[in-house]
Backbone as CSV, one residue per row, in Angstrom:
resi,resn,N_x,N_y,N_z,CA_x,CA_y,CA_z,C_x,C_y,C_z
1,MET,117.519,126.196,92.460,118.244,125.303,93.305,119.746,125.636,93.067
2,ASN,120.493,125.343,94.106,121.944,125.534,94.069,122.661,124.199,94.050
3,GLY,123.950,124.265,93.879,124.714,123.068,93.967,124.578,122.109,92.784
4,ILE,124.658,120.826,93.028,124.664,119.839,91.911,123.420,119.798,91.178
5,PHE,122.317,120.346,91.797,121.080,120.364,91.028,120.732,121.617,90.283
6,ALA,121.639,122.570,90.369,121.459,123.835,89.642,121.289,123.492,88.107
7,GLY,120.283,124.161,87.523,120.064,124.016,86.115,119.168,122.860,85.741
8,LEU,118.912,121.930,86.654,118.035,120.790,86.383,116.540,121.265,86.557
9,PRO,115.682,120.736,85.735,114.310,121.134,85.848,113.662,120.636,87.117
10,VAL,112.744,121.476,87.626,111.955,120.994,88.775,110.704,120.278,88.226
11,LEU,110.569,119.032,88.602,109.538,118.246,88.163,108.218,118.594,88.901
12,THR,107.113,118.467,88.159,105.844,118.670,88.845,105.640,117.376,89.768
13,LEU,104.695,117.425,90.704,104.467,116.327,91.498,104.063,115.078,90.673
14,GLU,103.255,115.321,89.590,102.858,114.264,88.738,104.054,113.666,88.046
15,GLU,104.904,114.482,87.526,106.068,113.986,86.825,106.997,113.197,87.741
16,ALA,107.229,113.726,88.946,108.050,113.032,89.893,107.422,111.726,90.289
17,SER,106.168,111.717,90.503,105.420,110.455,90.857,105.555,109.448,89.746
18,LEU,105.344,109.867,88.535,105.515,108.874,87.420,106.943,108.376,87.336
19,PHE,107.906,109.294,87.486,109.316,108.795,87.478,109.477,107.768,88.579
20,GLY,109.128,108.089,89.764,109.283,107.263,90.921,108.595,105.896,90.752
21,VAL,107.356,105.947,90.341,106.592,104.699,90.161,107.283,103.821,89.146
22,TYR,107.686,104.396,88.049,108.241,103.525,86.975,109.704,103.094,87.276
23,PHE,110.408,103.909,88.039,111.731,103.478,88.474,111.603,102.334,89.390
24,MET,110.601,102.374,90.308,110.327,101.224,91.229,109.790,100.032,90.455
25,VAL,109.075,100.242,89.420,108.622,99.039,88.706,109.836,98.281,88.142
26,ALA,110.836,99.007,87.692,112.015,98.305,87.112,112.743,97.581,88.269
27,LEU,112.888,98.270,89.393,113.529,97.591,90.562,112.761,96.387,91.017
28,ASP,111.437,96.586,91.059,110.601,95.503,91.508,110.703,94.282,90.595
29,THR,110.722,94.540,89.319,110.825,93.447,88.344,112.129,92.676,88.560
30,PHE,113.237,93.390,88.736,114.509,92.691,88.958,114.408,91.898,90.208
31,SER,113.966,92.520,91.316,114.015,91.891,92.589,113.004,90.683,92.674
32,SER,111.855,90.816,92.025,110.881,89.739,92.029,111.437,88.541,91.187
33,ALA,112.122,88.801,90.148,112.693,87.696,89.295,113.905,86.985,89.952
34,HIS,114.612,87.687,90.785,115.873,87.073,91.317,115.959,86.834,92.771
35,SER,115.160,87.526,93.563,115.329,87.246,95.040,114.076,87.700,95.729
36,SER,113.867,87.241,96.904,112.713,87.641,97.763,112.969,87.229,99.185
37,PRO,112.149,87.702,100.109,112.317,87.164,101.475,112.159,85.665,101.551
38,TYR,111.280,85.166,100.692,111.061,83.711,100.654,112.420,83.037,100.306
39,THR,113.137,83.572,99.358,114.442,83.063,98.991,115.395,83.094,100.185
40,ALA,115.312,84.207,100.908,116.162,84.257,102.138,115.817,83.133,103.118
41,GLU,114.550,82.817,103.245,114.183,81.732,104.159,114.672,80.387,103.638
42,VAL,114.477,80.144,102.312,114.899,78.873,101.788,116.374,78.653,101.644
43,ARG,117.130,79.706,101.310,118.513,79.594,101.024,119.448,80.199,102.053
44,GLY,118.889,80.741,103.133,119.730,81.487,104.109,120.186,80.695,105.307
45,GLY,120.362,79.406,105.184,120.746,78.590,106.300,122.192,78.650,106.717
46,SER,123.139,78.971,105.829,124.510,79.026,106.154,124.909,80.468,106.497
47,PRO,125.834,80.640,107.384,126.289,82.003,107.747,126.743,82.841,106.478
48,GLU,127.408,82.154,105.522,127.819,82.875,104.318,126.608,83.282,103.466
49,ASN,125.659,82.464,103.335,124.486,82.826,102.582,123.675,83.975,103.225
50,ARG,123.555,83.889,104.582,122.882,84.920,105.366,123.541,86.295,105.021
51,GLU,124.864,86.290,105.049,125.592,87.569,104.739,125.296,88.019,103.334
52,ARG,125.291,87.076,102.394,124.992,87.416,101.002,123.600,88.021,100.833
53,VAL,122.576,87.385,101.477,121.223,87.868,101.351,121.162,89.285,101.867
54,MET,121.661,89.580,103.100,121.553,90.938,103.590,122.412,91.920,102.875
55,HIS,123.515,91.503,102.299,124.349,92.398,101.484,123.549,92.933,100.339
56,TRP,122.853,92.092,99.614,122.054,92.519,98.479,120.801,93.193,98.865
57,ALA,120.199,92.777,99.984,119.053,93.491,100.539,119.392,94.962,100.916
58,HIS,120.528,95.180,101.480,120.937,96.478,101.871,121.298,97.367,100.578
59,ILE,121.885,96.711,99.554,122.131,97.469,98.332,120.759,97.855,97.731
60,GLY,119.830,96.949,97.659,118.476,97.278,97.184,117.885,98.431,97.911
61,GLY,117.909,98.371,99.235,117.381,99.416,100.076,118.044,100.742,99.844
62,GLY,119.401,100.714,99.677,120.124,101.965,99.392,119.756,102.569,98.071
63,VAL,119.619,101.722,97.053,119.202,102.315,95.757,117.839,102.873,95.871
64,ALA,116.923,102.262,96.504,115.572,102.737,96.649,115.542,104.042,97.427
65,VAL,116.325,104.140,98.506,116.373,105.388,99.211,116.968,106.554,98.447
66,MET,118.043,106.275,97.706,118.591,107.300,96.868,117.569,107.795,95.848
67,MET,116.800,106.884,95.312,115.756,107.252,94.316,114.692,108.091,95.008
68,GLY,114.213,107.640,96.142,113.165,108.398,96.805,113.613,109.813,97.227
69,VAL,114.812,109.902,97.738,115.390,111.227,98.146,115.554,112.090,96.886
70,GLY,116.051,111.504,95.784,116.203,112.297,94.538,114.860,112.798,94.067
71,VAL,113.846,111.976,94.054,112.548,112.465,93.559,112.007,113.471,94.607
72,ALA,112.199,113.314,95.869,111.811,114.345,96.805,112.446,115.667,96.557
73,LEU,113.730,115.653,96.255,114.428,116.943,95.938,113.918,117.594,94.679
74,PHE,113.761,116.729,93.572,113.275,117.356,92.353,111.843,117.874,92.402
75,SER,111.036,117.138,93.211,109.615,117.582,93.207,109.397,118.551,94.390
76,ARG,110.376,118.761,95.208,110.215,119.609,96.382,109.042,119.172,97.261
77,ASN,108.897,117.821,97.421,107.871,117.258,98.166,108.466,116.063,98.932
78,GLY,108.235,115.948,100.236,108.900,114.917,101.042,108.317,113.577,100.978
79,TRP,107.106,113.437,100.436,106.432,112.125,100.445,107.087,111.038,99.673
80,PRO,107.763,111.322,98.502,108.526,110.220,97.863,109.598,109.651,98.853
81,ALA,110.288,110.496,99.584,111.303,109.980,100.522,110.668,109.196,101.628
82,VAL,109.545,109.738,102.103,108.826,109.067,103.199,108.365,107.649,102.799
83,GLY,107.800,107.622,101.605,107.228,106.344,101.048,108.401,105.345,100.834
84,VAL,109.474,105.748,100.251,110.580,104.820,99.991,111.253,104.362,101.231
85,LEU,111.343,105.222,102.188,111.881,104.807,103.481,111.064,103.735,104.213
86,ALA,109.757,104.054,104.141,108.832,103.082,104.744,108.862,101.724,104.019
87,GLY,108.849,101.757,102.673,108.884,100.534,101.882,110.202,99.743,102.094
88,SER,111.298,100.490,102.187,112.637,99.891,102.373,112.704,99.257,103.758
89,THR,112.108,99.915,104.757,112.169,99.405,106.109,111.361,98.089,106.168
90,VAL,110.219,98.107,105.524,109.399,96.921,105.519,110.129,95.754,104.798
91,MET,110.723,96.019,103.712,111.467,94.966,102.940,112.638,94.430,103.709
92,ILE,113.421,95.286,104.411,114.570,94.825,105.121,114.007,93.961,106.326
93,GLY,112.956,94.382,106.915,112.317,93.579,107.911,111.877,92.220,107.481
94,LEU,111.319,92.157,106.247,110.871,90.888,105.758,112.086,89.974,105.429
95,TYR,113.142,90.565,104.969,114.311,89.716,104.695,114.890,89.154,106.068
96,HIS,114.900,89.979,107.120,115.314,89.462,108.409,114.320,88.397,108.891
97,HIS,113.061,88.570,108.648,112.101,87.545,109.038,112.344,86.213,108.304
98,GLY,112.587,86.374,106.971,112.870,85.159,106.206,114.111,84.438,106.744
99,LEU,115.198,85.194,107.040,116.390,84.543,107.596,116.153,83.960,108.955
100,SER,115.274,84.541,109.772,114.961,84.030,111.077,114.319,82.623,110.977
101,ARG,113.639,82.377,109.842,112.954,81.146,109.592,113.804,80.091,108.854
102,ALA,114.952,80.524,108.411,115.871,79.567,107.653,116.330,78.511,108.501
103,LYS,116.391,77.305,107.960,116.946,76.126,108.637,118.451,76.224,108.518
104,VAL,119.159,75.989,109.615,120.632,76.091,109.652,121.151,74.886,108.848
105,ASP,121.953,75.212,107.891,122.582,74.199,107.036,123.925,74.695,106.547
106,THR,125.011,74.294,107.163,126.306,74.828,106.769,126.759,74.397,105.410
107,GLU,126.069,73.413,104.786,126.429,72.901,103.469,125.692,73.590,102.353
108,GLN,124.691,74.395,102.703,123.831,75.016,101.656,124.568,76.113,100.925
109,GLU,124.295,76.181,99.654,124.921,77.204,98.816,123.847,77.870,97.956
110,LEU,124.010,79.172,97.717,123.080,79.799,96.868,123.222,79.349,95.441
111,GLY,122.131,79.068,94.727,122.195,78.621,93.389,121.662,79.517,92.373
């Protein structure tokens, strides 16, 4: 490989899969403990909170996509990128769905 990846080892598909799975386990643990589409529904009533919810949902999606693309490059296999793009798309959709069900409340604050 050339460029910024020159000199880095090429992972086997098994190694890349294990890396990807466990990286996502860490992300899933954080996201499950701190936020969810349900939280978006319950706490997303004010315009400010709606913006906060999607700000962090997009950051989570961006981190996941970077990880999937990185694993795809290291493993020379496109499926990690396809999987993470699909999963991120589903999650962003679920956050939008949660916000669409939120009751409008301009006094509501994230806690």
